[in-house]
Predicted model as a PDB file, atoms N, CA, C, CB and O in Angstrom, pLDDT in the B-factor column:
MODEL        1                                                                  
ATOM      1  N   ASP A   1     -14.264  20.098 -58.236  1.00 62.00           N  
ATOM      2  CA  ASP A   1     -14.812  18.636 -57.525  1.00 62.00           C  
ATOM      3  C   ASP A   1     -13.792  17.972 -57.003  1.00 62.00           C  
ATOM      4  CB  ASP A   1     -15.505  17.576 -58.485  1.00 62.00           C  
ATOM      5  O   ASP A   1     -13.943  17.427 -55.910  1.00 62.00           O  
ATOM      6  N   ASP A   2     -12.607  17.898 -57.668  1.00 71.00           N  
ATOM      7  CA  ASP A   2     -11.797  17.090 -57.527  1.00 71.00           C  
ATOM      8  C   ASP A   2     -10.874  17.409 -56.301  1.00 71.00           C  
ATOM      9  CB  ASP A   2     -11.232  16.962 -58.694  1.00 71.00           C  
ATOM     10  O   ASP A   2     -10.415  16.557 -55.540  1.00 71.00           O  
ATOM     11  N   ASP A   3     -10.660  18.829 -56.217  1.00 76.00           N  
ATOM     12  CA  ASP A   3     -10.094  19.499 -54.931  1.00 76.00           C  
ATOM     13  C   ASP A   3     -10.946  19.143 -53.530  1.00 76.00           C  
ATOM     14  CB  ASP A   3     -10.127  21.174 -55.173  1.00 76.00           C  
ATOM     15  O   ASP A   3     -10.463  18.937 -52.416  1.00 76.00           O  
ATOM     16  N   ASP A   4     -12.125  19.133 -53.858  1.00 81.00           N  
ATOM     17  CA  ASP A   4     -12.969  18.682 -52.446  1.00 81.00           C  
ATOM     18  C   ASP A   4     -12.848  17.302 -52.017  1.00 81.00           C  
ATOM     19  CB  ASP A   4     -14.536  18.863 -52.587  1.00 81.00           C  
ATOM     20  O   ASP A   4     -12.783  17.048 -50.814  1.00 81.00           O  
ATOM     21  N   ASP A   5     -12.815  16.469 -52.817  1.00 84.00           N  
ATOM     22  CA  ASP A   5     -12.590  15.192 -52.553  1.00 84.00           C  
ATOM     23  C   ASP A   5     -11.335  15.014 -52.133  1.00 84.00           C  
ATOM     24  CB  ASP A   5     -12.856  14.424 -53.541  1.00 84.00           C  
ATOM     25  O   ASP A   5     -11.258  14.210 -51.204  1.00 84.00           O  
ATOM     26  N   VAL A   6     -10.040  15.609 -52.588  1.00 85.00           N  
ATOM     27  CA  VAL A   6      -8.821  15.652 -52.045  1.00 85.00           C  
ATOM     28  C   VAL A   6      -8.888  16.020 -50.618  1.00 85.00           C  
ATOM     29  CB  VAL A   6      -8.011  16.511 -52.771  1.00 85.00           C  
ATOM     30  O   VAL A   6      -8.174  15.408 -49.824  1.00 85.00           O  
ATOM     31  N   LEU A   7      -9.754  17.056 -50.171  1.00 88.00           N  
ATOM     32  CA  LEU A   7      -9.715  18.105 -49.393  1.00 88.00           C  
ATOM     33  C   LEU A   7     -10.198  16.967 -48.060  1.00 88.00           C  
ATOM     34  CB  LEU A   7     -10.762  19.567 -49.942  1.00 88.00           C  
ATOM     35  O   LEU A   7      -9.667  16.819 -46.959  1.00 88.00           O  
ATOM     36  N   MET A   8     -11.300  16.327 -48.608  1.00 91.00           N  
ATOM     37  CA  MET A   8     -12.006  15.284 -47.685  1.00 91.00           C  
ATOM     38  C   MET A   8     -11.711  14.118 -47.297  1.00 91.00           C  
ATOM     39  CB  MET A   8     -12.959  15.004 -48.029  1.00 91.00           C  
ATOM     40  O   MET A   8     -12.233  13.357 -46.483  1.00 91.00           O  
ATOM     41  N   LEU A   9     -10.304  14.008 -48.345  1.00 91.00           N  
ATOM     42  CA  LEU A   9      -9.430  12.676 -47.779  1.00 91.00           C  
ATOM     43  C   LEU A   9      -8.486  13.092 -47.014  1.00 91.00           C  
ATOM     44  CB  LEU A   9      -8.713  11.771 -48.816  1.00 91.00           C  
ATOM     45  O   LEU A   9      -8.210  12.292 -46.120  1.00 91.00           O  
ATOM     46  N   MET A  10      -7.826  14.137 -47.026  1.00 92.00           N  
ATOM     47  CA  MET A  10      -7.036  14.670 -46.131  1.00 92.00           C  
ATOM     48  C   MET A  10      -7.502  15.126 -44.449  1.00 92.00           C  
ATOM     49  CB  MET A  10      -6.619  15.743 -46.885  1.00 92.00           C  
ATOM     50  O   MET A  10      -6.843  15.192 -43.411  1.00 92.00           O  
ATOM     51  N   VAL A  11      -8.696  15.344 -44.709  1.00 93.00           N  
ATOM     52  CA  VAL A  11      -9.496  15.595 -43.544  1.00 93.00           C  
ATOM     53  C   VAL A  11      -9.657  14.261 -42.800  1.00 93.00           C  
ATOM     54  CB  VAL A  11     -10.876  16.220 -43.930  1.00 93.00           C  
ATOM     55  O   VAL A  11      -9.488  14.312 -41.582  1.00 93.00           O  
ATOM     56  N   LEU A  12      -9.918  13.239 -43.277  1.00 95.00           N  
ATOM     57  CA  LEU A  12     -10.498  11.977 -43.034  1.00 95.00           C  
ATOM     58  C   LEU A  12      -9.249  11.452 -42.493  1.00 95.00           C  
ATOM     59  CB  LEU A  12     -11.178  11.184 -44.284  1.00 95.00           C  
ATOM     60  O   LEU A  12      -9.237  11.191 -41.290  1.00 95.00           O  
ATOM     61  N   ILE A  13      -8.077  11.234 -43.262  1.00 96.00           N  
ATOM     62  CA  ILE A  13      -6.394  11.004 -42.842  1.00 96.00           C  
ATOM     63  C   ILE A  13      -6.289  11.544 -41.369  1.00 96.00           C  
ATOM     64  CB  ILE A  13      -5.165  12.001 -43.944  1.00 96.00           C  
ATOM     65  O   ILE A  13      -6.054  10.957 -40.313  1.00 96.00           O  
ATOM     66  N   ILE A  14      -6.548  12.889 -41.664  1.00 96.00           N  
ATOM     67  CA  ILE A  14      -6.028  13.413 -39.623  1.00 96.00           C  
ATOM     68  C   ILE A  14      -6.735  13.275 -38.841  1.00 96.00           C  
ATOM     69  CB  ILE A  14      -5.753  14.864 -39.060  1.00 96.00           C  
ATOM     70  O   ILE A  14      -6.335  13.431 -37.688  1.00 96.00           O  
ATOM     71  N   ILE A  15      -8.176  12.904 -39.091  1.00 97.00           N  
ATOM     72  CA  ILE A  15      -9.185  12.719 -38.175  1.00 97.00           C  
ATOM     73  C   ILE A  15      -8.502  11.211 -37.840  1.00 97.00           C  
ATOM     74  CB  ILE A  15     -10.896  12.867 -38.798  1.00 97.00           C  
ATOM     75  O   ILE A  15      -8.384  10.887 -36.658  1.00 97.00           O  
ATOM     76  N   ILE A  16      -8.152  10.493 -38.682  1.00 97.00           N  
ATOM     77  CA  ILE A  16      -7.787   8.946 -38.358  1.00 97.00           C  
ATOM     78  C   ILE A  16      -6.530   8.817 -37.644  1.00 97.00           C  
ATOM     79  CB  ILE A  16      -7.641   8.052 -39.665  1.00 97.00           C  
ATOM     80  O   ILE A  16      -6.461   8.030 -36.700  1.00 97.00           O  
ATOM     81  N   ILE A  17      -5.357   9.630 -38.063  1.00 97.00           N  
ATOM     82  CA  ILE A  17      -4.143   9.762 -37.285  1.00 97.00           C  
ATOM     83  C   ILE A  17      -4.205  10.243 -35.681  1.00 97.00           C  
ATOM     84  CB  ILE A  17      -3.326  10.739 -38.056  1.00 97.00           C  
ATOM     85  O   ILE A  17      -3.615   9.760 -34.714  1.00 97.00           O  
ATOM     86  N   ILE A  18      -5.182  11.427 -35.758  1.00 98.00           N  
ATOM     87  CA  ILE A  18      -5.556  11.828 -34.541  1.00 98.00           C  
ATOM     88  C   ILE A  18      -5.957  10.908 -33.718  1.00 98.00           C  
ATOM     89  CB  ILE A  18      -6.396  12.657 -34.588  1.00 98.00           C  
ATOM     90  O   ILE A  18      -5.242  10.738 -32.730  1.00 98.00           O  
ATOM     91  N   ILE A  19      -7.060  10.140 -33.845  1.00 98.00           N  
ATOM     92  CA  ILE A  19      -7.843   8.685 -33.380  1.00 98.00           C  
ATOM     93  C   ILE A  19      -6.843   8.040 -32.965  1.00 98.00           C  
ATOM     94  CB  ILE A  19      -8.653   7.746 -34.483  1.00 98.00           C  
ATOM     95  O   ILE A  19      -6.887   7.708 -31.781  1.00 98.00           O  
ATOM     96  N   ILE A  20      -5.631   7.649 -33.765  1.00 98.00           N  
ATOM     97  CA  ILE A  20      -4.718   6.333 -33.502  1.00 98.00           C  
ATOM     98  C   ILE A  20      -3.786   6.958 -32.313  1.00 98.00           C  
ATOM     99  CB  ILE A  20      -3.696   5.739 -35.043  1.00 98.00           C  
ATOM    100  O   ILE A  20      -3.404   6.365 -31.303  1.00 98.00           O  
ATOM    101  N   ILE A  21      -3.505   8.379 -32.714  1.00 98.00           N  
ATOM    102  CA  ILE A  21      -2.752   9.032 -31.644  1.00 98.00           C  
ATOM    103  C   ILE A  21      -3.183   8.856 -30.204  1.00 98.00           C  
ATOM    104  CB  ILE A  21      -2.750  10.399 -31.902  1.00 98.00           C  
ATOM    105  O   ILE A  21      -2.592   8.395 -29.227  1.00 98.00           O  
ATOM    106  N   ILE A  22      -4.493   9.406 -30.383  1.00 98.00           N  
ATOM    107  CA  ILE A  22      -5.443   8.973 -29.034  1.00 98.00           C  
ATOM    108  C   ILE A  22      -5.268   7.627 -28.424  1.00 98.00           C  
ATOM    109  CB  ILE A  22      -6.982   8.980 -29.386  1.00 98.00           C  
ATOM    110  O   ILE A  22      -5.061   7.459 -27.222  1.00 98.00           O  
ATOM    111  N   ILE A  23      -5.343   6.842 -29.152  1.00 98.00           N  
ATOM    112  CA  ILE A  23      -5.667   5.580 -28.852  1.00 98.00           C  
ATOM    113  C   ILE A  23      -4.370   5.175 -28.030  1.00 98.00           C  
ATOM    114  CB  ILE A  23      -6.020   4.700 -30.155  1.00 98.00           C  
ATOM    115  O   ILE A  23      -4.122   4.718 -26.915  1.00 98.00           O  
ATOM    116  N   ILE A  24      -3.694   5.566 -29.121  1.00 98.00           N  
ATOM    117  CA  ILE A  24      -1.983   4.722 -28.626  1.00 98.00           C  
ATOM    118  C   ILE A  24      -1.478   5.693 -26.739  1.00 98.00           C  
ATOM    119  CB  ILE A  24      -0.076   5.454 -30.582  1.00 98.00           C  
ATOM    120  O   ILE A  24      -0.801   5.217 -25.827  1.00 98.00           O  
ATOM    121  N   ILE A  25      -2.114   7.005 -26.807  1.00 98.00           N  
ATOM    122  CA  ILE A  25      -2.013   7.679 -25.706  1.00 98.00           C  
ATOM    123  C   ILE A  25      -2.513   6.957 -24.719  1.00 98.00           C  
ATOM    124  CB  ILE A  25      -2.536   8.832 -25.768  1.00 98.00           C  
ATOM    125  O   ILE A  25      -1.839   6.691 -23.724  1.00 98.00           O  
ATOM    126  N   ILE A  26      -3.627   6.596 -24.863  1.00 98.00           N  
ATOM    127  CA  ILE A  26      -4.586   5.771 -23.545  1.00 98.00           C  
ATOM    128  C   ILE A  26      -3.894   4.415 -23.094  1.00 98.00           C  
ATOM    129  CB  ILE A  26      -6.329   5.253 -24.130  1.00 98.00           C  
ATOM    130  O   ILE A  26      -3.864   4.025 -21.927  1.00 98.00           O  
ATOM    131  N   ILE A  27      -3.322   3.725 -24.226  1.00 98.00           N  
ATOM    132  CA  ILE A  27      -2.870   2.639 -24.193  1.00 98.00           C  
ATOM    133  C   ILE A  27      -1.449   2.312 -23.351  1.00 98.00           C  
ATOM    134  CB  ILE A  27      -2.856   2.394 -25.443  1.00 98.00           C  
ATOM    135  O   ILE A  27      -1.093   1.214 -22.922  1.00 98.00           O  
ATOM    136  N   ILE A  28      -0.892   3.336 -23.268  1.00 98.00           N  
ATOM    137  CA  ILE A  28       0.438   3.394 -23.115  1.00 98.00           C  
ATOM    138  C   ILE A  28       0.127   4.205 -21.315  1.00 98.00           C  
ATOM    139  CB  ILE A  28       1.375   4.411 -24.641  1.00 98.00           C  
ATOM    140  O   ILE A  28       0.845   3.935 -20.352  1.00 98.00           O  
ATOM    141  N   ILE A  29      -0.872   5.017 -21.259  1.00 98.00           N  
ATOM    142  CA  ILE A  29      -1.243   5.367 -19.891  1.00 98.00           C  
ATOM    143  C   ILE A  29      -1.753   4.322 -18.962  1.00 98.00           C  
ATOM    144  CB  ILE A  29      -2.201   6.338 -19.945  1.00 98.00           C  
ATOM    145  O   ILE A  29      -1.574   4.316 -17.744  1.00 98.00           O  
ATOM    146  N   ILE A  30      -2.559   3.231 -19.820  1.00 98.00           N  
ATOM    147  CA  ILE A  30      -3.186   1.965 -18.867  1.00 98.00           C  
ATOM    148  C   ILE A  30      -1.825   1.342 -18.666  1.00 98.00           C  
ATOM    149  CB  ILE A  30      -4.475   0.755 -19.666  1.00 98.00           C  
ATOM    150  O   ILE A  30      -1.614   1.072 -17.484  1.00 98.00           O  
ATOM    151  N   ILE A  31      -0.721   1.000 -19.599  1.00 98.00           N  
ATOM    152  CA  ILE A  31       0.236   0.267 -19.318  1.00 98.00           C  
ATOM    153  C   ILE A  31       0.780   1.120 -18.216  1.00 98.00           C  
ATOM    154  CB  ILE A  31       1.097  -0.085 -20.462  1.00 98.00           C  
ATOM    155  O   ILE A  31       0.946   0.392 -17.238  1.00 98.00           O  
ATOM    156  N   ILE A  32       1.060   2.117 -18.008  1.00 98.00           N  
ATOM    157  CA  ILE A  32       1.730   2.653 -17.301  1.00 98.00           C  
ATOM    158  C   ILE A  32       1.324   2.158 -15.892  1.00 98.00           C  
ATOM    159  CB  ILE A  32       1.686   3.943 -17.595  1.00 98.00           C  
ATOM    160  O   ILE A  32       2.099   1.707 -15.049  1.00 98.00           O  
ATOM    161  N   ILE A  33      -0.522   2.371 -15.724  1.00 98.00           N  
ATOM    162  CA  ILE A  33      -0.954   2.439 -14.779  1.00 98.00           C  
ATOM    163  C   ILE A  33      -0.818   1.147 -13.985  1.00 98.00           C  
ATOM    164  CB  ILE A  33      -2.017   2.902 -14.992  1.00 98.00           C  
ATOM    165  O   ILE A  33      -0.541   1.079 -12.788  1.00 98.00           O  
ATOM    166  N   ILE A  34      -1.058   0.102 -14.838  1.00 98.00           N  
ATOM    167  CA  ILE A  34      -0.567  -1.615 -14.297  1.00 98.00           C  
ATOM    168  C   ILE A  34       0.653  -1.903 -13.793  1.00 98.00           C  
ATOM    169  CB  ILE A  34      -0.535  -2.676 -15.400  1.00 98.00           C  
ATOM    170  O   ILE A  34       0.827  -2.660 -12.838  1.00 98.00           O  
ATOM    171  N   ILE A  35       1.866  -1.102 -14.632  1.00 98.00           N  
ATOM    172  CA  ILE A  35       3.035  -1.466 -14.267  1.00 98.00           C  
ATOM    173  C   ILE A  35       3.218  -0.656 -12.428  1.00 98.00           C  
ATOM    174  CB  ILE A  35       4.163  -0.899 -15.644  1.00 98.00           C  
ATOM    175  O   ILE A  35       3.867  -1.062 -11.464  1.00 98.00           O  
ATOM    176  N   ILE A  36       2.378   0.521 -12.576  1.00 98.00           N  
ATOM    177  CA  ILE A  36       2.543   1.306 -11.439  1.00 98.00           C  
ATOM    178  C   ILE A  36       2.145   0.229 -10.103  1.00 98.00           C  
ATOM    179  CB  ILE A  36       1.527   2.728 -11.593  1.00 98.00           C  
ATOM    180  O   ILE A  36       2.858  -0.095  -9.154  1.00 98.00           O  
ATOM    181  N   ILE A  37       0.553  -0.230 -10.471  1.00 98.00           N  
ATOM    182  CA  ILE A  37      -0.103  -1.181  -9.517  1.00 98.00           C  
ATOM    183  C   ILE A  37       0.940  -2.608  -9.178  1.00 98.00           C  
ATOM    184  CB  ILE A  37      -1.647  -1.659 -10.282  1.00 98.00           C  
ATOM    185  O   ILE A  37       1.198  -3.033  -8.052  1.00 98.00           O  
ATOM    186  N   ILE A  38       1.357  -3.093 -10.291  1.00 98.00           N  
ATOM    187  CA  ILE A  38       2.359  -4.372  -9.905  1.00 98.00           C  
ATOM    188  C   ILE A  38       3.571  -4.032  -8.821  1.00 98.00           C  
ATOM    189  CB  ILE A  38       3.157  -4.922 -11.376  1.00 98.00           C  
ATOM    190  O   ILE A  38       3.913  -4.632  -7.802  1.00 98.00           O  
ATOM    191  N   ILE A  39       4.042  -2.925  -9.398  1.00 98.00           N  
ATOM    192  CA  ILE A  39       5.148  -2.293  -8.504  1.00 98.00           C  
ATOM    193  C   ILE A  39       4.642  -2.335  -7.063  1.00 98.00           C  
ATOM    194  CB  ILE A  39       5.497  -0.719  -8.934  1.00 98.00           C  
ATOM    195  O   ILE A  39       5.230  -3.033  -6.237  1.00 98.00           O  
ATOM    196  N   ILE A  40       3.513  -1.573  -6.719  1.00 98.00           N  
ATOM    197  CA  ILE A  40       3.053  -1.256  -5.522  1.00 98.00           C  
ATOM    198  C   ILE A  40       2.781  -2.738  -5.056  1.00 98.00           C  
ATOM    199  CB  ILE A  40       1.819  -0.211  -5.542  1.00 98.00           C  
ATOM    200  O   ILE A  40       3.555  -3.105  -4.172  1.00 98.00           O  
ATOM    201  N   ILE A  41       2.070  -3.448  -5.365  1.00 98.00           N  
ATOM    202  CA  ILE A  41       1.882  -4.845  -4.850  1.00 98.00           C  
ATOM    203  C   ILE A  41       2.961  -5.887  -4.412  1.00 98.00           C  
ATOM    204  CB  ILE A  41       1.236  -5.447  -5.787  1.00 98.00           C  
ATOM    205  O   ILE A  41       2.826  -6.782  -3.577  1.00 98.00           O  
ATOM    206  N   ILE A  42       3.970  -5.603  -5.094  1.00 98.00           N  
ATOM    207  CA  ILE A  42       5.387  -6.385  -5.236  1.00 98.00           C  
ATOM    208  C   ILE A  42       6.127  -5.611  -3.793  1.00 98.00           C  
ATOM    209  CB  ILE A  42       6.385  -5.995  -7.075  1.00 98.00           C  
ATOM    210  O   ILE A  42       6.183  -6.334  -2.799  1.00 98.00           O  
ATOM    211  N   ILE A  43       6.662  -4.240  -3.669  1.00 98.00           N  
ATOM    212  CA  ILE A  43       6.506  -3.881  -2.509  1.00 98.00           C  
ATOM    213  C   ILE A  43       5.690  -3.867  -1.351  1.00 98.00           C  
ATOM    214  CB  ILE A  43       6.626  -3.240  -2.646  1.00 98.00           C  
ATOM    215  O   ILE A  43       6.172  -3.402  -0.318  1.00 98.00           O  
ATOM    216  N   ILE A  44       4.494  -4.316  -1.358  1.00 98.00           N  
ATOM    217  CA  ILE A  44       3.724  -4.237   0.028  1.00 98.00           C  
ATOM    218  C   ILE A  44       4.039  -5.940   0.261  1.00 98.00           C  
ATOM    219  CB  ILE A  44       1.729  -3.631  -0.060  1.00 98.00           C  
ATOM    220  O   ILE A  44       4.154  -6.355   1.414  1.00 98.00           O  
ATOM    221  N   ILE A  45       4.152  -6.755  -0.755  1.00 98.00           N  
ATOM    222  CA  ILE A  45       4.721  -8.383  -0.377  1.00 98.00           C  
ATOM    223  C   ILE A  45       6.210  -8.407  -0.084  1.00 98.00           C  
ATOM    224  CB  ILE A  45       4.510  -9.526  -1.725  1.00 98.00           C  
ATOM    225  O   ILE A  45       6.715  -9.374   0.487  1.00 98.00           O  
ATOM    226  N   ILE A  46       6.927  -7.342  -0.475  1.00 98.00           N  
ATOM    227  CA  ILE A  46       8.208  -7.637   0.118  1.00 98.00           C  
ATOM    228  C   ILE A  46       8.353  -7.334   1.523  1.00 98.00           C  
ATOM    229  CB  ILE A  46       9.204  -6.969  -0.557  1.00 98.00           C  
ATOM    230  O   ILE A  46       9.060  -7.942   2.327  1.00 98.00           O  
ATOM    231  N   MET A  47       7.410  -6.064   1.796  1.00 98.00           N  
ATOM    232  CA  MET A  47       7.428  -5.416   3.368  1.00 98.00           C  
ATOM    233  C   MET A  47       6.895  -6.495   4.184  1.00 98.00           C  
ATOM    234  CB  MET A  47       6.430  -3.969   3.630  1.00 98.00           C  
ATOM    235  O   MET A  47       7.284  -6.619   5.345  1.00 98.00           O  
ATOM    236  N   ILE A  48       6.076  -7.253   3.703  1.00 98.00           N  
ATOM    237  CA  ILE A  48       5.074  -7.978   4.497  1.00 98.00           C  
ATOM    238  C   ILE A  48       5.940  -9.093   4.550  1.00 98.00           C  
ATOM    239  CB  ILE A  48       3.542  -8.219   3.902  1.00 98.00           C  
ATOM    240  O   ILE A  48       5.951  -9.468   5.722  1.00 98.00           O  
ATOM    241  N   ILE A  49       6.625  -9.762   3.899  1.00 98.00           N  
ATOM    242  CA  ILE A  49       7.886 -10.877   3.932  1.00 98.00           C  
ATOM    243  C   ILE A  49       8.843 -10.501   5.039  1.00 98.00           C  
ATOM    244  CB  ILE A  49       8.812 -10.917   2.454  1.00 98.00           C  
ATOM    245  O   ILE A  49       9.075 -11.167   6.048  1.00 98.00           O  
ATOM    246  N   ILE A  50       9.431  -9.185   4.659  1.00 98.00           N  
ATOM    247  CA  ILE A  50      10.411  -8.717   6.021  1.00 98.00           C  
ATOM    248  C   ILE A  50       9.628  -8.438   7.322  1.00 98.00           C  
ATOM    249  CB  ILE A  50      11.256  -7.237   5.718  1.00 98.00           C  
ATOM    250  O   ILE A  50      10.287  -8.426   8.362  1.00 98.00           O  
ATOM    251  N   MET A  51       8.565  -8.259   7.373  1.00 98.00           N  
ATOM    252  CA  MET A  51       7.859  -7.920   8.769  1.00 98.00           C  
ATOM    253  C   MET A  51       7.852  -9.437   9.291  1.00 98.00           C  
ATOM    254  CB  MET A  51       6.126  -7.117   8.653  1.00 98.00           C  
ATOM    255  O   MET A  51       8.144  -9.734  10.449  1.00 98.00           O  
ATOM    256  N   ILE A  52       7.486 -10.359   8.307  1.00 98.00           N  
ATOM    257  CA  ILE A  52       7.319 -11.782   9.048  1.00 98.00           C  
ATOM    258  C   ILE A  52       8.553 -12.311   9.272  1.00 98.00           C  
ATOM    259  CB  ILE A  52       6.514 -12.859   8.274  1.00 98.00           C  
ATOM    260  O   ILE A  52       8.511 -13.103  10.213  1.00 98.00           O  
ATOM    261  N   ILE A  53       9.786 -12.181   8.724  1.00 98.00           N  
ATOM    262  CA  ILE A  53      11.187 -12.189   9.152  1.00 98.00           C  
ATOM    263  C   ILE A  53      11.403 -11.785  10.234  1.00 98.00           C  
ATOM    264  CB  ILE A  53      11.974 -11.582   8.478  1.00 98.00           C  
ATOM    265  O   ILE A  53      11.980 -12.493  11.059  1.00 98.00           O  
ATOM    266  N   ILE A  54      10.974 -10.481  10.524  1.00 98.00           N  
ATOM    267  CA  ILE A  54      11.653  -9.665  11.770  1.00 98.00           C  
ATOM    268  C   ILE A  54      10.973 -10.543  12.728  1.00 98.00           C  
ATOM    269  CB  ILE A  54      11.314  -7.855  11.985  1.00 98.00           C  
ATOM    270  O   ILE A  54      11.643 -11.152  13.562  1.00 98.00           O  
ATOM    271  N   ILE A  55       9.358 -10.690  12.664  1.00 98.00           N  
ATOM    272  CA  ILE A  55       8.951 -11.163  14.067  1.00 98.00           C  
ATOM    273  C   ILE A  55       9.373 -12.774  14.241  1.00 98.00           C  
ATOM    274  CB  ILE A  55       7.222 -10.947  14.270  1.00 98.00           C  
ATOM    275  O   ILE A  55       9.461 -13.205  15.391  1.00 98.00           O  
ATOM    276  N   ILE A  56       9.606 -13.566  13.242  1.00 98.00           N  
ATOM    277  CA  ILE A  56      10.237 -14.761  13.595  1.00 98.00           C  
ATOM    278  C   ILE A  56      11.741 -14.629  14.091  1.00 98.00           C  
ATOM    279  CB  ILE A  56      10.155 -15.638  12.433  1.00 98.00           C  
ATOM    280  O   ILE A  56      12.175 -15.514  14.828  1.00 98.00           O  
ATOM    281  N   ILE A  57      12.552 -13.573  13.724  1.00 98.00           N  
ATOM    282  CA  ILE A  57      13.856 -13.235  14.556  1.00 98.00           C  
ATOM    283  C   ILE A  57      13.403 -13.387  15.738  1.00 98.00           C  
ATOM    284  CB  ILE A  57      14.536 -11.841  14.416  1.00 98.00           C  
ATOM    285  O   ILE A  57      13.554 -14.422  16.388  1.00 98.00           O  
ATOM    286  N   ILE A  58      12.685 -12.174  16.210  1.00 98.00           N  
ATOM    287  CA  ILE A  58      12.343 -11.727  17.546  1.00 98.00           C  
ATOM    288  C   ILE A  58      11.663 -12.962  18.532  1.00 98.00           C  
ATOM    289  CB  ILE A  58      11.298 -10.472  17.349  1.00 98.00           C  
ATOM    290  O   ILE A  58      12.046 -13.232  19.670  1.00 98.00           O  
ATOM    291  N   ILE A  59      10.596 -13.611  17.811  1.00 97.00           N  
ATOM    292  CA  ILE A  59      10.593 -15.233  18.381  1.00 97.00           C  
ATOM    293  C   ILE A  59      11.376 -15.955  19.103  1.00 97.00           C  
ATOM    294  CB  ILE A  59      10.610 -16.025  17.572  1.00 97.00           C  
ATOM    295  O   ILE A  59      11.321 -16.410  20.245  1.00 97.00           O  
ATOM    296  N   ILE A  60      12.345 -15.998  17.990  1.00 97.00           N  
ATOM    297  CA  ILE A  60      13.748 -17.016  18.319  1.00 97.00           C  
ATOM    298  C   ILE A  60      14.659 -16.361  19.094  1.00 97.00           C  
ATOM    299  CB  ILE A  60      14.638 -17.491  17.010  1.00 97.00           C  
ATOM    300  O   ILE A  60      15.403 -17.000  19.838  1.00 97.00           O  
ATOM    301  N   ILE A  61      14.702 -15.205  19.023  1.00 97.00           N  
ATOM    302  CA  ILE A  61      15.811 -14.416  20.232  1.00 97.00           C  
ATOM    303  C   ILE A  61      14.780 -14.656  21.516  1.00 97.00           C  
ATOM    304  CB  ILE A  61      16.238 -12.282  19.906  1.00 97.00           C  
ATOM    305  O   ILE A  61      15.349 -15.175  22.477  1.00 97.00           O  
ATOM    306  N   ILE A  62      13.651 -14.429  21.668  1.00 97.00           N  
ATOM    307  CA  ILE A  62      12.973 -14.494  23.303  1.00 97.00           C  
ATOM    308  C   ILE A  62      12.928 -15.898  23.581  1.00 97.00           C  
ATOM    309  CB  ILE A  62      11.284 -13.838  23.528  1.00 97.00           C  
ATOM    310  O   ILE A  62      13.311 -16.197  24.712  1.00 97.00           O  
ATOM    311  N   ILE A  63      12.531 -16.902  22.787  1.00 97.00           N  
ATOM    312  CA  ILE A  63      13.162 -18.361  23.108  1.00 97.00           C  
ATOM    313  C   ILE A  63      14.510 -18.568  23.415  1.00 97.00           C  
ATOM    314  CB  ILE A  63      13.015 -19.217  22.054  1.00 97.00           C  
ATOM    315  O   ILE A  63      14.866 -19.532  24.094  1.00 97.00           O  
ATOM    316  N   ILE A  64      15.133 -17.903  23.056  1.00 96.00           N  
ATOM    317  CA  ILE A  64      16.921 -18.331  23.347  1.00 96.00           C  
ATOM    318  C   ILE A  64      17.000 -17.480  24.452  1.00 96.00           C  
ATOM    319  CB  ILE A  64      18.313 -17.896  22.008  1.00 96.00           C  
ATOM    320  O   ILE A  64      17.539 -18.043  25.405  1.00 96.00           O  
ATOM    321  N   ILE A  65      16.689 -16.426  24.653  1.00 96.00           N  
ATOM    322  CA  ILE A  65      16.574 -15.748  26.029  1.00 96.00           C  
ATOM    323  C   ILE A  65      15.778 -16.604  27.333  1.00 96.00           C  
ATOM    324  CB  ILE A  65      15.738 -14.350  25.734  1.00 96.00           C  
ATOM    325  O   ILE A  65      16.270 -16.618  28.461  1.00 96.00           O  
ATOM    326  N   ILE A  66      14.695 -17.193  27.050  1.00 96.00           N  
ATOM    327  CA  ILE A  66      13.879 -18.207  27.942  1.00 96.00           C  
ATOM    328  C   ILE A  66      15.003 -19.306  28.460  1.00 96.00           C  
ATOM    329  CB  ILE A  66      12.542 -19.018  26.982  1.00 96.00           C  
ATOM    330  O   ILE A  66      15.236 -19.776  29.574  1.00 96.00           O  
ATOM    331  N   ILE A  67      15.466 -19.463  27.439  1.00 95.00           N  
ATOM    332  CA  ILE A  67      16.373 -21.282  27.330  1.00 95.00           C  
ATOM    333  C   ILE A  67      17.478 -20.715  28.460  1.00 95.00           C  
ATOM    334  CB  ILE A  67      17.453 -21.954  25.186  1.00 95.00           C  
ATOM    335  O   ILE A  67      17.655 -21.331  29.511  1.00 95.00           O  
ATOM    336  N   ILE A  68      18.155 -19.560  28.162  1.00 95.00           N  
ATOM    337  CA  ILE A  68      19.393 -19.293  28.999  1.00 95.00           C  
ATOM    338  C   ILE A  68      18.950 -19.009  30.049  1.00 95.00           C  
ATOM    339  CB  ILE A  68      20.311 -18.323  28.633  1.00 95.00           C  
ATOM    340  O   ILE A  68      19.608 -19.349  31.032  1.00 95.00           O  
ATOM    341  N   ILE A  69      17.695 -18.292  30.246  1.00 94.00           N  
ATOM    342  CA  ILE A  69      17.480 -17.787  31.692  1.00 94.00           C  
ATOM    343  C   ILE A  69      17.006 -19.205  32.727  1.00 94.00           C  
ATOM    344  CB  ILE A  69      16.114 -16.464  31.636  1.00 94.00           C  
ATOM    345  O   ILE A  69      17.195 -19.293  33.940  1.00 94.00           O  
ATOM    346  N   ILE A  70      16.443 -20.083  31.954  1.00 94.00           N  
ATOM    347  CA  ILE A  70      15.881 -21.716  32.549  1.00 94.00           C  
ATOM    348  C   ILE A  70      17.347 -22.075  33.089  1.00 94.00           C  
ATOM    349  CB  ILE A  70      15.158 -23.135  31.083  1.00 94.00           C  
ATOM    350  O   ILE A  70      17.701 -22.082  34.268  1.00 94.00           O  
ATOM    351  N   ILE A  71      18.158 -22.385  31.900  1.00 93.00           N  
ATOM    352  CA  ILE A  71      19.613 -23.162  32.157  1.00 93.00           C  
ATOM    353  C   ILE A  71      20.497 -22.189  33.248  1.00 93.00           C  
ATOM    354  CB  ILE A  71      20.601 -23.336  30.488  1.00 93.00           C  
ATOM    355  O   ILE A  71      21.306 -22.816  33.932  1.00 93.00           O  
ATOM    356  N   ALA A  72      20.432 -20.971  33.435  1.00 89.00           N  
ATOM    357  CA  ALA A  72      21.107 -20.252  34.358  1.00 89.00           C  
ATOM    358  C   ALA A  72      20.881 -20.486  35.626  1.00 89.00           C  
ATOM    359  CB  ALA A  72      20.955 -19.097  34.196  1.00 89.00           C  
ATOM    360  O   ALA A  72      21.703 -20.442  36.541  1.00 89.00           O  
ATOM    361  N   SER A  73      19.164 -20.871  35.707  1.00 83.00           N  
ATOM    362  CA  SER A  73      18.695 -20.939  37.037  1.00 83.00           C  
ATOM    363  C   SER A  73      18.519 -22.231  37.380  1.00 83.00           C  
ATOM    364  CB  SER A  73      17.536 -20.237  37.261  1.00 83.00           C  
ATOM    365  O   SER A  73      18.112 -22.521  38.506  1.00 83.00           O  
TER     366      SER A  73                                                      
ENDMDL                                                                          
END                                                                             
């Protein structure tokens, strides 16, 4: 009877360990997904900022060209 109790306890311990491992794996996967999403958002924000800067530079160049044309004529 003692042997049965020990076996049941071992089985329970193994099940608990497996559940803990699964939970840890799920948490790691969720953390990785969150990190990837954050990186993607940061990249998008950086790209938007770069595009805005490029547009501003283009507008400034056009204004300078217009001013030069007006002064020259």
